C-alpha positions in Angstrom: 223.2 87.5 -0.8 226.6 88.9 -1.9 227.2 92.6 -2.3 230.1 94.8 -3.1 230.1 98.2 -1.4 231.5 101.5 -2.4 232.1 103.1 1.0 232.9 106.6 -0.4 229.7 106.7 -2.5 227.6 104.9 0.1 226.4 102.6 -2.6 226.9 99.2 -4.2 229.3 98.0 -6.9 227.8 94.5 -7.1 224.5 92.8 -6.0 223.7 89.1 -6.5 220.4 87.8 -7.8 219.4 86.7 -4.3 218.4 90.3 -3.5 215.1 89.8 -5.4 214.1 86.8 -3.3 215.1 88.6 -0.1 214.3 92.2 -0.7 211.9 92.3 -3.7 214.3 94.3 -5.8 216.1 93.2 -9.0 219.9 93.5 -8.8 219.6 96.4 -11.3 217.2 98.2 -9.0 219.1 97.5 -5.8 222.5 98.6 -7.1 221.1 102.1 -7.7 220.1 102.4 -4.0 222.3 104.1 -1.3 223.0 102.0 1.7 221.3 104.7 3.8 218.0 104.1 1.9 217.8 100.3 2.6 218.5 100.3 6.4 216.8 101.7 9.4 218.6 104.8 10.8 219.9 102.9 13.8 221.3 100.1 11.6 222.9 102.6 9.3 224.5 104.3 12.2 225.8 101.0 13.5 227.3 100.2 10.1 229.0 103.6 9.8 230.4 103.4 13.4 231.7 99.9 12.8 233.4 100.8 9.5 235.1 103.8 11.2 236.3 101.7 14.1 237.5 98.8 12.0 239.4 101.0 9.6 241.0 102.9 12.5 242.2 99.6 13.9 243.5 98.5 10.5 245.4 101.8 10.0 246.8 101.6 13.5 248.2 98.2 12.7 246.0 96.4 15.2 244.4 94.1 12.6 245.4 92.7 9.2 242.0 93.2 7.6 238.9 95.3 8.6 235.9 93.0 9.1 232.8 92.7 11.2 229.6 90.7 11.4 226.5 92.8 12.1 222.8 92.2 12.4 221.0 95.0 10.8 217.4 95.8 9.9 216.7 96.5 6.2 213.6 97.4 4.2 211.9 95.2 1.7 210.6 96.8 -1.5 207.1 96.6 0.0 208.3 98.7 3.0 208.2 95.8 5.5 211.1 95.6 7.9 213.4 92.6 7.7 
């Protein structure tokens, strides 16, 4: 699934059609969600900490581009945990 994130708004700018198959939401439904709503609190905290760390490294000149690969838990539309 491909998403575009708006870090300042804690939301999405783009969501691919695969979100329906994975999460049960249409792209139109999913794009209205806040990132905080779709993840467990621990996963959301991990994402926030990682974003802060990677951007700090970027602005310090340590890396050319902020990036990270994370495994997070997210909620399906039926409230099951993925």
